[in-house]
C-alpha positions in Angstrom: 0.0 0.0 0.0 2.9 2.4 0.8 4.3 1.8 -2.6 0.9 2.5 -4.2 0.7 5.8 -2.3 4.1 6.8 -3.6 3.0 6.0 -7.2 -0.1 8.1 -6.8 1.9 11.0 -5.3 4.2 10.7 -8.3 1.2 10.7 -10.7 -0.1 13.8 -8.9 3.2 15.6 -9.3 3.2 14.6 -13.0 -0.2 16.1 -13.6 0.8 19.2 -11.6 3.7 19.8 -14.0 1.6 19.0 -16.9 -0.9 21.6 -15.8 1.9 24.2 -15.5 3.0 23.4 -19.0 -0.2 25.0 -20.3 1.3 28.3 -19.3 3.7 28.3 -22.1 0.9 28.6 -24.6 -1.6 30.7 -22.5 -3.8 33.4 -24.0 -4.5 36.8 -22.5 -7.8 36.5 -20.6 -10.7 38.8 -20.6 -11.7 40.2 -17.2 -15.2 41.4 -16.2 -15.7 42.9 -12.7 -18.1 45.1 -10.7 -19.9 45.5 -7.4 -23.5 44.4 -6.7 -25.5 46.8 -4.6 -29.1 47.3 -3.5 -31.1 50.5 -4.0 -29.7 52.0 -0.8 -26.1 51.4 -2.0 -25.5 48.5 0.5 -23.5 45.5 -0.9 -25.3 42.3 -1.9 -22.9 39.4 -1.0 -23.4 35.9 -2.4 -25.1 37.1 -5.5 -25.0 34.7 -8.5 -23.0 36.4 -11.3 -22.8 34.6 -14.7 -21.7 35.3 -18.3 -24.1 33.8 -20.8 -23.6 33.5 -24.5 -25.9 35.8 -26.4 -28.8 34.0 -28.0 -28.3 30.5 -26.7 -27.7 31.7 -23.1 -25.2 28.9 -22.7 -23.0 29.3 -19.6 -19.6 30.8 -20.2 -18.4 31.2 -16.7 -19.8 32.1 -13.2 -18.9 33.4 -9.8 -20.5 34.6 -6.5 -20.0 38.1 -5.2 -17.9 38.4 -2.0 -19.1 39.9 1.2 -18.5 43.4 -0.2 -20.6 42.6 -3.2 -17.6 42.6 -5.5 -17.1 40.0 -8.3 -14.5 39.2 -10.9 -14.9 36.9 -13.9 -12.1 35.7 -16.1 -12.2 33.8 -19.4 -10.3 33.3 -22.6 -13.4 32.7 -24.7 -14.0 35.1 -27.5 -17.8 35.5 -28.2 -20.6 37.9 -27.6 -22.1 37.6 -24.1 -24.4 39.2 -21.5 -23.8 39.6 -17.8 -26.6 38.2 -15.7 -26.9 38.7 -11.9 -29.5 37.2 -9.5 -30.0 37.1 -5.8 -32.8 36.3 -3.4 -35.4 39.1 -3.1 -34.4 41.1 -6.2 -35.3 41.3 -9.8 -32.6 39.7 -12.0 -30.2 42.0 -13.9 -29.1 41.5 -17.5 -26.6 43.7 -19.3 -26.5 44.7 -22.9 -24.5 42.3 -25.1 -20.8 42.9 -25.4 -17.9 41.2 -27.0 -15.3 39.2 -25.1 -11.8 39.3 -26.5 -8.3 38.7 -25.3 -7.0 41.3 -22.9 -10.4 42.9 -22.3 -10.9 44.6 -18.9 -14.5 45.6 -18.5 -15.5 47.1 -15.2 -19.3 47.5 -14.6 -18.5 49.6 -11.5 -21.7 49.6 -9.3 -24.7 47.6 -10.4 -27.9 48.3 -8.4 -30.6 45.6 -8.2 -34.3 46.4 -7.6 -36.2 44.5 -5.0 -39.3 42.7 -6.2 -42.6 42.2 -4.4 -42.4 38.5 -4.3 -39.3 38.7 -2.2 -41.3 39.0 0.9 -42.7 35.5 0.4 -39.2 34.0 0.9 -37.5 31.7 -1.6 -39.4 29.4 -4.0 -37.1 27.4 -6.2 -38.6 26.6 -9.5 -35.5 25.2 -11.2 -34.9 21.4 -10.9 -31.2 21.8 -10.7 -29.5 20.1 -7.7 -28.2 23.5 -6.5 -24.6 22.4 -5.9 -22.0 25.0 -6.9 -18.3 23.9 -7.1 -15.8 26.7 -6.4 -12.1 26.6 -6.4 -11.8 26.4 -2.6 -15.2 24.8 -1.5 -18.4 23.1 -2.6 -21.6 25.0 -1.8 -24.9 23.2 -1.4 -27.9 25.5 -1.6 -30.5 24.3 0.9 -33.1 27.1 0.9 -36.2 26.1 -1.0 -35.4 22.4 -1.5 -37.9 19.7 -0.7 -35.5 18.1 1.8 -35.2 21.4 3.8 -38.9 21.3 4.5 -39.6 19.6 7.8 -36.1 18.0 8.1 -33.4 18.8 10.6 -30.0 20.3 9.9 -28.3 17.0 10.6 -30.5 15.4 7.9 -29.4 17.8 5.1 -25.7 17.8 6.2 -25.6 14.0 5.6 -26.8 14.6 2.0 -23.9 16.9 1.1 -21.1 15.7 -1.3 -18.4 13.7 0.5 -20.2 13.9 3.9 -21.4 10.8 5.8 -23.5 10.8 9.0 -23.8 7.5 10.7 -26.8 6.3 12.7 -25.4 7.9 15.9 -24.9 11.3 14.3 -21.1 11.1 13.9 -19.9 13.1 10.9 -17.1 12.2 8.5 -15.8 13.9 5.4 -14.2 12.0 2.5 -14.0 8.9 4.6 -12.2 10.6 7.5 -13.3 11.6 11.0 -12.2 14.9 12.7 -14.5 17.3 10.9 -15.2 20.7 12.5 -18.7 22.1 12.0 -19.1 25.9 12.0 -22.3 28.0 12.1 -21.8 31.2 10.2 -18.0 30.5 10.5 -18.2 30.2 14.2 -17.2 27.0 16.1 -19.7 25.2 18.3 -17.2 23.6 20.8 -19.4 20.5 21.3 -18.7 16.8 21.4 -19.9 14.6 18.6 -22.9 13.5 20.6 -23.8 17.0 21.8 -23.3 18.4 18.3 -25.6 15.7 16.8 -28.3 16.5 19.3 -27.9 20.3 18.7 -28.2 19.8 14.9 -31.3 17.6 15.3 -32.9 20.4 17.2 -32.3 23.0 14.5 -34.7 23.0 11.5 -33.1 22.7 8.1 -35.3 25.6 7.0 -33.0 27.9 9.0 -30.1 27.1 6.7 -29.4 29.0 3.5 -26.5 26.8 2.3 -23.8 24.3 3.4 -20.2 25.0 2.6 -18.0 21.9 2.4 -14.3 23.0 2.7 -11.9 20.1 2.4 -8.7 22.3 2.9 -9.5 25.5 4.7 -7.2 28.5 4.4 -5.2 30.2 7.2 -8.1 32.4 8.4 -10.0 29.4 9.7 -9.0 27.7 13.0 -6.6 24.9 12.4 -9.0 22.6 14.4 -10.5 19.9 12.3 -8.0 17.5 10.6 -10.5 16.2 8.1 -11.9 19.7 7.0 -14.7 22.1 7.7 -18.4 22.1 7.2 -19.8 25.7 7.5 -23.6 26.1 7.9 -24.7 29.5 6.5 -27.9 30.7 8.2 -30.5 32.6 6.4 -30.3 36.4 6.9 -33.1 38.9 6.8 -33.0 40.8 3.4 -36.2 42.7 3.0 -37.6 46.0 4.3 -40.9 45.4 6.0 -42.0 42.2 7.9 -42.0 38.7 6.7 -41.8 35.2 8.1 -43.4 31.8 8.3 -45.1 29.4 10.7 -44.9 25.6 10.4 -46.2 22.5 12.1 -45.3 18.9 11.5 -45.1 15.4 12.8 -42.9 12.3 12.3 -43.6 8.6 12.8 -41.0 5.9 13.0 -42.7 3.7 15.5 -43.4 6.7 17.8 -45.1 10.0 17.0 -42.9 13.1 17.5 -44.4 16.6 16.8 -42.6 19.8 15.6 -43.6 23.4 15.4 -41.8 26.7 14.6 -42.1 30.3 13.6 -39.7 32.8 12.0 -40.1 36.6 12.0 -37.9 39.0 10.0 -38.2 42.8 10.4 -36.1 45.4 8.5 -36.6 49.1 8.7 -34.1 51.7 7.6 -30.8 51.1 9.4 -32.2 48.2 11.6 -32.3 44.6 10.6 -33.7 42.0 13.0 -34.7 38.3 12.9 -35.9 35.7 15.3 -37.0 32.1 15.1 -38.4 29.8 17.8 -38.7 26.1 17.1 -39.8 23.1 19.1 -39.4 19.5 18.1 -39.3 16.0 19.5 -36.8 13.4 18.4 -37.4 9.7 19.1 -35.8 6.5 18.2 -35.9 2.8 18.9 -32.5 1.0 18.9 -32.4 -2.7 18.4 -29.0 -4.1 19.2 -27.4 -7.5 19.2 -23.8 -8.1 20.4 -22.1 -11.5 20.2 -18.8 -11.6 22.2 -16.5 -14.7 22.2 -14.0 -15.2 24.9 -11.3 -17.8 24.3 -10.5 -19.1 27.8 -7.9 -21.7 28.8 -10.5 -24.4 29.2 -12.6 -23.4 26.1 -14.9 -20.9 24.5 -17.3 -18.7 26.4 -20.0 -16.8 24.4 -21.9 -13.7 25.5 -25.1 -13.3 23.3 -26.6 -9.9 24.2 -29.9 -8.6 22.8 -31.1 -5.1 23.7 -33.9 -2.7 22.8 -33.6 1.0 23.8 -36.1 3.8 23.5 -34.7 7.3 23.2 -36.9 10.4 23.3 -35.7 14.1 23.4 -37.7 17.3 23.3 -35.8 20.3 21.9 -36.6 24.0 22.2 -34.4 26.2 20.0 -34.3 30.0 19.7 -32.1 32.1 17.4 -32.2 35.8 16.9 -30.1 38.8 15.9 -30.1 42.5 15.3 -27.8 44.6 13.1 -27.5 48.4 13.0 -25.9 50.1 10.1 -24.2 53.2 11.6 -23.4 54.6 8.2 -22.2 53.2 4.9 -18.9 52.2 6.4 -19.7 50.9 9.8 -22.2 48.4 11.3 -22.6 46.6 14.6 -24.8 43.7 15.7 -25.7 41.1 18.2 -26.6 37.4 17.8 -28.2 35.1 20.3 -28.9 31.4 20.4 -30.6 29.6 23.3 -31.5 25.9 23.2 -32.8 23.5 25.8 -33.2 19.7 25.6 -34.8 17.2 27.9 -34.3 13.5 27.2 -35.2 10.1 28.5 -33.7 6.7 27.7 -35.2 3.4 28.6 -33.4 0.2 27.8 -33.9 -3.5 28.4 -30.9 -5.9 27.7 -30.7 -9.7 28.1 -27.4 -11.5 27.9 -27.1 -15.3 27.5 -23.8 -16.6 28.7 -22.3 -20.0 27.9 -19.5 -21.5 30.0 -16.9 -24.0 28.8 -16.7 -25.8 32.1 -20.3 -26.9 32.2 -23.6 -26.8 30.3 -25.2 -24.2 32.6 -26.5 -21.0 31.1 -26.0 -17.7 33.0 -28.3 -14.9 32.3 -28.0 -11.2 32.9 -31.0 -8.8 32.5 -30.1 -5.1 32.7 -32.8 -2.4 32.8 -31.6 1.1 32.3 -33.7 4.3 33.0 -32.0 7.6 32.3 -33.1 11.3 32.3 -31.0 14.2 30.9 -31.2 18.0 30.7 -29.1 20.2 28.5 -29.2 24.0 28.4 -27.0 26.1 26.1 -26.7 29.8 25.4 -24.5 31.5 22.8 -24.1 35.3 22.4 -22.1 37.3 19.9 -21.2 41.0 19.5 -19.7 41.9 16.1 -18.5 45.0 14.2 -17.7 45.5 10.5 -15.8 48.5 9.3 -15.1 49.4 5.7 -12.0 51.6 5.8 -11.9 52.8 2.2 -13.5 52.4 -1.2 -10.9 49.8 -2.3 -12.5 47.1 0.0 -10.2 47.4 3.0 -12.2 45.9 6.0 -11.8 45.1 9.6 -14.1 42.8 11.6 -14.2 42.1 15.3 -16.2 39.5 17.3 -16.7 38.8 21.0 -18.4 35.5 21.7 -19.7 33.8 24.9 -20.9 30.3 25.2 -22.3 28.4 28.3 -23.6 24.9 28.5 -25.1 23.0 31.4 -25.6 19.3 30.9 -26.8 16.8 33.5 -28.0 13.3 33.5 -29.2 10.8 36.1 -29.4 7.1 35.3 -30.4 3.9 37.2 -29.1 0.5 36.0 -31.0 -2.4 37.6 -29.2 -5.8 37.0 -30.6 -9.3 37.7 -28.5 -12.5 37.5 -29.7 -16.1 37.4 -28.6 -19.6 36.1 -30.7 -21.6 33.6 -34.4 -21.0 34.3 -34.1 -20.3 38.0 -35.0 -16.7 37.8 -36.4 -16.7 41.4 -33.0 -17.9 42.8 -31.0 -15.2 41.3 -29.2 -12.1 42.6 -29.4 -8.4 41.8 -27.6 -5.1 42.1 -28.1 -1.5 41.1 -25.8 1.2 39.7 -26.8 4.8 40.0 -24.9 7.4 38.0 -25.2 11.2 38.1 -23.2 13.3 35.7 -23.1 17.1 35.9 -21.1 19.2 33.5 -20.9 23.0 33.1 -18.6 24.7 30.7 -18.0 28.3 29.6 -16.1 29.6 26.6 -15.0 33.1 25.8 -13.5 34.0 22.4 -12.3 37.3 20.9 -11.0 37.8 17.4 -10.3 40.4 14.8 -9.7 40.1 11.1 -8.2 42.6 8.6 -8.5 42.4 4.8 -6.6 44.7 2.5 -7.0 44.5 -1.3 -3.8 45.6 -3.1 -5.1 45.9 -6.6 -4.8 43.7 -9.6 -6.3 40.7 -7.8 -3.8 40.9 -4.9 -5.1 40.7 -1.3 -3.6 40.6 2.2 -5.4 39.1 5.2 -4.3 39.0 8.8 -6.0 38.2 12.1 -5.8 37.5 15.8 -7.9 35.2 18.0 -8.0 34.0 21.6 -10.3 31.4 23.2 -10.6 30.5 26.9 -12.4 27.4 28.0 -13.4 26.2 31.5 -15.2 22.9 32.1 -16.3 21.4 35.4 -17.5 17.8 35.3 -18.8 15.9 38.4 -19.4 12.2 37.9 -21.0 10.4 40.9 -21.5 6.6 40.8 -23.2 4.6 43.6 -23.7 0.9 43.8 -26.2 -1.2 45.8 -26.5 -5.0 46.2 -29.8 -6.8 46.7 -31.8 -3.6 47.3 -29.4 -2.5 50.0 -28.0 0.9 50.7 -26.0 2.7 48.0 -22.3 3.1 48.5 -20.0 5.4 46.6 -18.0 3.7 43.8 -14.3 4.5 43.6 -14.7 5.4 39.9 -16.6 8.6 40.8 -14.6 11.6 39.7 -14.5 15.3 39.8 -12.7 16.8 36.7 -11.8 20.4 36.0 -10.5 21.3 32.5 -9.0 24.6 31.4 -7.8 25.5 27.9 -6.3 28.6 26.4 -5.6 28.9 22.7 -4.0 32.1 21.2 -3.7 32.3 17.4 -2.4 34.7 14.7 -2.5 34.3 11.0 -1.5 36.0 7.8 -2.5 35.2 4.2 -1.6 36.6 0.8 -3.1 35.9 -2.6 -2.2 37.2 -6.0 -2.2 36.2 -9.6 1.1 34.9 -11.0 -0.1 35.3 -14.6 -3.3 35.5 -16.5 -4.0 31.8 -15.8 -2.3 31.1 -12.5 -3.3 32.4 -9.1 -2.0 31.4 -5.7 -2.7 32.0 -2.0 -0.3 31.2 0.8 -0.9 31.5 4.5 0.5 30.7 7.9 -1.3 30.2 11.1 0.3 30.0 14.5 -1.5 28.6 17.5 -0.3 28.4 21.1 -2.2 26.1 23.4 -2.1 25.7 27.2 -4.2 22.9 28.6 -4.7 21.6 32.2 -6.8 18.6 33.2 -7.3 18.3 37.0 -8.8 15.1 38.4 -9.7 16.5 41.9 -10.7 13.1 43.1 -7.5 11.3 42.3 -5.3 14.4 42.7 -4.0 13.9 39.2 -3.1 16.9 37.1 -2.1 16.6 33.5 -0.8 19.6 31.5 0.0 20.2 27.9 1.6 23.2 26.3 2.6 23.5 22.7 3.1 26.0 19.9 2.2 24.8 16.4 2.5 26.3 12.9 -0.1 25.5 10.3 1.0 26.4 6.7 -1.5 26.3 3.8 -1.1 26.9 0.1 -3.5 27.1 -2.7 -2.7 27.2 -6.4 -5.3 27.7 -9.1 -4.6 27.0 -12.7 -7.2 28.2 -15.2 -6.4 25.9 -18.1 -9.2 27.4 -20.2 -12.6 29.0 -19.6 -14.3 25.8 -18.8 -11.5 23.9 -17.0 -9.4 24.7 -14.0 -7.1 22.7 -11.7 -6.8 23.6 -8.1 -4.0 22.4 -5.8 -4.3 22.6 -2.0 -1.8 21.7 0.7 -2.2 22.3 4.4 -1.6 21.0 7.9 -4.4 20.8 10.6 -5.0 19.6 14.1 -7.8 17.9 16.1 -7.6 18.3 19.8 -9.3 15.8 22.2 -12.8 16.7 23.4 -12.8 17.8 27.0 -14.6 14.8 28.3 -12.2 12.4 26.6 -9.3 13.7 28.8 -11.3 13.0 32.0 -10.1 9.8 33.7 -13.7 8.7 34.3 -15.3 5.2 34.1 -18.9 5.1 32.9 -21.0 1.9 33.1 -22.9 1.1 29.9 -23.9 -2.2 31.5 -22.2 -4.5 34.2 -20.1 -6.1 31.5 -19.1 -2.9 29.5 -17.5 0.3 30.5 -16.5 3.5 28.7 -13.3 5.1 30.0 -11.6 8.5 29.6 -8.0 8.9 28.6 -6.0 11.8 30.2 -3.0 10.8 28.0 -4.8 11.4 24.8 -2.8 13.7 22.5 -3.9 15.9 19.6 -3.9 14.4 16.1 -2.1 16.2 13.3 -3.0 15.8 9.6 -0.9 16.7 6.5 -3.3 17.1 3.6 -2.9 17.4 -0.2 -5.7 17.8 -2.8 -5.7 18.2 -6.6 -9.1 19.3 -7.8 -10.2 19.3 -11.4 -13.3 21.5 -12.0 -15.1 21.7 -15.3 -17.8 24.3 -16.0 -18.1 25.0 -12.2 -20.3 21.9 -12.1 -18.2 18.8 -12.8 -15.5 17.8 -10.4 -12.8 15.1 -10.2 -10.7 15.4 -7.0 -7.7 13.4 -5.8 -6.6 13.8 -2.2 -4.1 12.3 0.2 -3.9 12.7 4.0 -1.5 11.3 6.6 -2.5 11.7 10.2 -0.2 11.2 13.2 -1.6 10.3 16.6 -5.0 9.6 14.9 -7.9 9.1 17.3 -9.3 5.6 17.4 -12.0 4.0 19.6 -10.3 0.9 21.0 -11.9 -2.1 22.6 -10.0 -3.8 25.4 -11.1 -7.2 26.6 -10.3 -8.9 30.0 -10.6 -12.6 29.5 -10.4 -13.4 33.2 -13.3 -11.2 34.2 -14.9 -11.4 30.7 -15.5 -7.6 30.8 -15.0 -5.1 28.0 -13.8 -1.5 28.1 -13.9 1.1 25.4 -11.5 4.0 25.3 -10.4 6.6 22.8 -6.7 6.2 22.1 -4.0 7.5 19.8 -3.1 5.4 16.8 0.4 5.8 15.5 -0.5 6.6 12.0 -3.4 6.5 9.5 -3.4 7.3 5.8 -6.3 8.1 3.5 -6.3 8.3 -0.3 -9.5 9.5 -1.9 -10.8 10.0 -5.4 -14.1 11.8 -5.8 -16.2 12.6 -8.9 -19.3 14.8 -9.0 -21.4 14.6 -12.1 -24.6 16.7 -12.5 -27.0 15.6 -15.3 -29.9 17.8 -16.6 -32.4 15.6 -18.4 -34.9 18.4 -19.0 -35.8 21.8 -17.6 -37.9 20.0 -15.0 -35.7 17.1 -14.2 -32.1 17.0 -13.2 -29.8 15.0 -11.0 -26.5 15.3 -9.0 -24.3 12.2 -8.7 -21.2 11.5 -6.7 -18.9 8.5 -6.6 -16.0 8.4 -4.1 -13.2 5.8 -3.6 -11.2 5.6 -0.4 -8.1 3.7 0.5 -7.3 3.7 4.2 -4.5 2.3 6.3 -4.4 2.0 10.1 -1.0 1.3 11.8 -0.4 1.3 15.5 1.0 -0.7 18.4 -1.8 -1.5 20.7 -0.3 -3.2 23.9 1.5 -6.2 22.7 -0.2 -6.4 19.4 0.3 -4.5 16.1 -2.7 -3.1 14.3 -1.9 -3.0 10.6 -5.0 -2.9 8.5 -5.7 -1.7 4.9 -9.1 -1.2 3.5 -10.5 -0.1 0.1 -14.1 1.3 0.1 -16.4 3.4 -2.0 -19.5 5.5 -1.6 -22.1 6.4 -4.3 -24.8 9.0 -4.0 -27.4 10.1 -6.4 -30.0 12.9 -6.0 -32.9 13.6 -8.4 -34.9 16.8 -8.5 -38.2 16.8 -10.4 -40.6 19.7 -10.9 -44.1 18.7 -11.8 -47.2 20.7 -12.8 -49.6 22.3 -10.3 -46.9 23.2 -7.8 -45.5 19.7 -7.1 -41.7 19.1 -6.5 -40.1 15.8 -5.9 -36.6 14.9 -4.5 -35.1 11.4 -4.4 -31.8 10.5 -2.8 -30.1 7.1 -2.9 -26.8 6.3 -1.1 -24.7 3.2 -1.1 -21.6 2.7 1.1 -19.4 -0.4 0.6 -17.7 -2.3 3.4 -15.2 -0.2 5.2 -12.9 -0.2 8.3 -12.5 2.1 11.2 -9.5 1.0 13.2 -10.3 -2.3 14.8 -13.9 -2.4 13.5 -14.8 -3.7 10.1 -18.2 -2.4 9.0 -20.5 -4.1 6.4 -22.0 -2.4 3.4 -25.1 -0.4 3.8 -27.5 1.5 1.5 -30.7 3.5 1.9 -33.1 5.7 0.0 -34.9 8.9 1.0 -37.7 10.8 -0.8 -39.8 13.9 -0.5 -42.6 15.7 -2.2 -43.9 19.2 -1.8 -47.2 20.8 -3.0 -47.7 24.5 -2.8 -51.0 26.4 -2.6 -52.2 30.0 -2.8 -49.3 31.4 -4.8 -46.7 29.5 -2.9 -47.8 30.9 0.5 -48.8 27.5 1.8 -46.8 24.3 1.3 -47.4 20.7 2.4 -44.3 18.4 2.4 -44.1 14.7 3.0 -40.6 13.2 3.5 -39.7 9.6 3.9 -36.3 8.3 5.1 -34.8 4.9 4.8 -37.8 3.9 2.7 -36.8 0.2 2.3 -35.5 -0.2 5.9 -31.9 -1.0 4.7 -29.8 1.4 6.8 -28.7 -1.4 9.1 -25.3 -1.4 10.9 -23.4 -4.6 11.0 -19.8 -4.9 12.1 -17.1 -7.2 13.4 -13.9 -6.9 15.5 -11.5 -9.7 15.0 -8.2 -8.5 16.6 -5.8 -10.3 18.9 -8.1 -12.1 21.4 -11.2 -10.0 20.6 -13.9 -11.6 18.4 -17.1 -9.6 18.6 -20.1 -9.1 16.2 -22.4 -6.1 16.3 -25.8 -5.6 14.6 -27.9 -2.5 15.1 -30.9 -0.8 13.6 -31.9 2.7 14.7 -35.5 2.9 13.4 -34.3 5.2 10.6 -37.4 4.3 8.5 -39.8 7.2 9.0 -42.4 9.5 7.4 -42.6 13.2 8.2 -45.4 15.7 7.4 -44.8 19.5 7.4 -47.3 22.2 6.8 -45.9 25.7 6.3 -47.4 29.2 5.8 -45.4 32.2 4.7 -46.6 35.7 5.4 -45.4 39.2 4.5 -46.4 42.8 4.9 -44.6 46.1 4.7 -42.8 48.4 2.3 -41.3 47.9 -1.1 -38.2 46.1 -0.4 -34.5 46.7 -0.3 -31.9 44.2 0.8 -29.0 44.7 3.1 -27.0 41.6 3.8 -23.9 41.3 5.8 -21.5 38.5 6.3 -21.3 37.8 10.0 -18.1 37.6 12.0 -16.0 34.5 11.9 -15.8 31.3 13.8 -16.4 29.7 17.2 -17.4 26.6 19.1 -16.8 22.9 18.3 -15.5 20.6 21.0 -17.0 19.1 24.1 -17.3 15.6 25.3 
């Protein structure tokens, strides 16, 4: 495998040099630029800007305006074209025809768009296109107005993005790799994988404008997230006057779970405000079977465990914000998010145990009853200043996050031999877990355009984290008094990260552009187990270089090269030396010795017509995180712990192919191949595993007469490996249909997930003395109904969008 990796790196270098060879015969390119504004003169970021051939209106090239409304288009095509600009809430703009020719530099200066009346009714997508835009540095999935956005959660639509996989437990991977950071409006969430999944399940997908998948982020982003970044762009209020929507819904997957929500947007003169309040319930049955084999000195002992769990969570989520435009150069604002969750978990597990020394059967019945509460508040103050007419900007953000999470569980265990249930024994384990954490962050970013496509960026950031976790475990035998278990633990975690970065981008020639950046991060970490008087500290300074090279081979074809280095730090809870009882035979343990993982990433991305993509990437991760199972043959108990693997490698080839069958029917298709290696010394044994896998995804968008829209999504994932665990193939299909009424003011949506009940998890660990089979189904098959009403009133409309501050919050476990 190592030799194959070397061959592929050689091939990558060859194609890189081949791409550069085009420069010898390059043509002078035409450049078209301008700035998109509303009627007040405010910039309109994220506007779609395209050049269309006159007459046929075939696409020549396209771009999206930046956060100042500016755009630049380059092409070496010589033909007559028109410039077309569109954005939500405004009438489309089309220029008069003009001729593209070599060396042309056409500046449209300021282009003002006129708001249209239908803007108040929010977005209604009539095109059947899959709404995936491939840019040089990221892939943008437009969510607003799609059928899958209606009634679904944010976690649902994230899992349908190119290269993204969300497993049944809500863990997110990108291009076959874990260690993904999820941002909301470029701010971290600082949550564990479990807390993040629950948070995204509480947030309606209708709050999302688009999803940005960034495989290799530049220096301005935190270095956190070895596998890349997924940025969720929230909808922003655009329109003078008042508009919003109200929706209700229900889902059934064996249990009924209702949902309801309302959104209100108000804009008047210099003030822009928005607020949304949503309530939903999320429920799931989990059917689990675990078969463990223990090879003892006198023979084989088998534990056959069957369990059924019922999970139910109620979520209340509020999001709001206000921006005030002081003048044309300066604006300030505040954002607030508040969420609360209450959950219950009831489980019944029966384990049938065979013994090699006799024919007796031992039985263990475990009943688990758990309640949890989670409250989270996030506040942000931000400032944007435009320092000159060239686009020089400074932004500043102050963020505060607090989360209180608590749970109380009771595990009642009964033991008996053969059928003698009345002659058995019993015990109880009561676990209380209380965690409070606060996060303060401050950052400032400076952007300075230098003319002729050159730009300098620099910034500073600091984050301060304090976490206090109290784990109390008590045990009782035969209904006796509870006594404190020595695995109880009080853990205090403190983290300080100070960062600075600089980045410079410029054209090398008419066809070649580059961007290079360097980010420095100093981290100071202290984990204090008060109970055991154990203090662990880490202190390190790391440099994270990044480089981006874009080769515009011709108007319809570009090659983009990305190289960077990134880090994933352990979640706070993983560093806590706790022991948590899943059942009497299985424990989960923290690891205070867990070290950060570092990834060196390379990607070569071929982009054709801003729609088709073939991407080759390679990543090598040192100290990679891996969930390791350890088995004690003497006690026949199993523990699970996150540990550092010495090294993992990932080689990925991804292709995205959109197909438009007709104006009313189109599809987006993705095929991805992954080659993974896992190498590490685990105790006395060497883990050295290689795995080839692939994933296929197809999405079909169909517009039918009388206001019907249909979306179909099918996904197949071949067998793959995650450290010790080998996972079987799985596939599933989702579908949705929307019908609109009363000029699109009312919509009814029906969504079905895992229609054929095929999203089943099956896996096996066969390593050293561990031989365990796992099967699990999480009642993914479901149907969801959503009824939505959109309302609007107010003035004729003008849009004032702003790009929020940048980045916070994504680790906590």
